N, C-alpha and C positions, 0 to 999 in steps of 0.2 A: 680516157685513160682507164677508168673503172666504170662498170655498169652494175647496177643492182636491179634485178627484175623480179617483181612480185607476181604471184599467181595464187589462185584458189578462192578468190572472192566470189560472191554471188548473192542470191536472194534465198533466205531461209525463214521459216516460221519461228516465232518465239519458242524457246526450248530446244531448238535445233542446234546443229553443230557444223563447223567448217574448220578446215585446216589450211592456213596460209603458208606459202613457201616464198623464200627470197634467196635467189642464187646470185652470187657475185662472180664477175668475170672481168677479164682485161688484165691490166698491169698490177696485179695484186701480189704483194710480197707476203704480208701477214695481216691478219685482222685482230685488232685488240678487242674492242667491244662491238657488239652487234645486237640490234633490237628493233622494236616496233613502236611507232607512233600512230595516232589517228586524228582525224579532223572531221568533225561533224559540221553540217551546214550552219553558217552563222557563228561558229565557235572557233576558238584558237586551237592550234595543233597541241595535242596532249600526248605526253609520254605514256606508254602502256606497259612495256616489259623490256628487259635487257639481259643479255649474256655478257659476262665479263670473264676475266681470267679466274675468278673465284667460283664460277659456275653460272647456271641459269636459274636464279632464285629471286629476282626482284620484280615486283609488279605494282601497278597502281592499285590502290585499295579497292576500287570498284570492280576489278576483274579477279581478285584473289579467290581461289577456290574454283574458278570456272575456266580460266585460261592457263595454258601451259606453254612456256617457251622452251625450245631446245635448239641445239646447234650441231651440225656436222662439219667439223673443222676441215676435214679432208676435202670436202666438196664446196667449201666457202658458202655454206647454206645455213639459214636459220629458219625455223618453223614456229608457227603460232597455232596451237590447237585450241579452238574456241568451242566450249561446251555451254549448255544452258544459256543460249544467247537471248538477249533482251532487246527490245526496240531501242533502248538507250545506247546499244552498241553500234547502231547504224552510223557509219562513217567511211571515209576513205582511209585505208590503212597503208602506212608508208614504212618501208624498211630503211634502216639507218645503220651505217657501219663506220667505225674509225679504222682507217686502213693505212698501212705503210706500203708504199709503192715498191715494185721490184727495182733492184739496182739503185736504191735510194734510201736515205734515212728520213725522208720527208713523210709526214703523216697528215691526213686530211679527213674531213667529214664528207660522206657520200650518202645520197638519198636515191631511193627508187622512185618510180613514176606514180606509184599508188595503185591500190586495187580496191574496188568498191565492195563493201559489205552492207547489205540491207536486211534488216530483221523486221518482218512485217507479216501480219496475218491476212 
């Protein structure tokens, strides 16, 4: 019914930068919240940043000042600009969205397949 597809991951050196994208498609009526999570090997999935109706302003403390989340509502797309990357940022990054389906009042949580970000020298 709904697909979220991430792109933009890769291998970068410490201090480098990447921009992740997540495009929604399918039976999308409207998107309430949209954001990013990440999961490092051996660790639980961690919330990173989110866009809500109030804007794109919330981040986990460890990425504040380095990451910027933004959203293009017309394209059902959310971005994560990652600067000053650290080895600790290495993880699979997942897009998440709270979506209302077309022709329906139902809402649900949807996840992308993940994109690998590796920060290493």
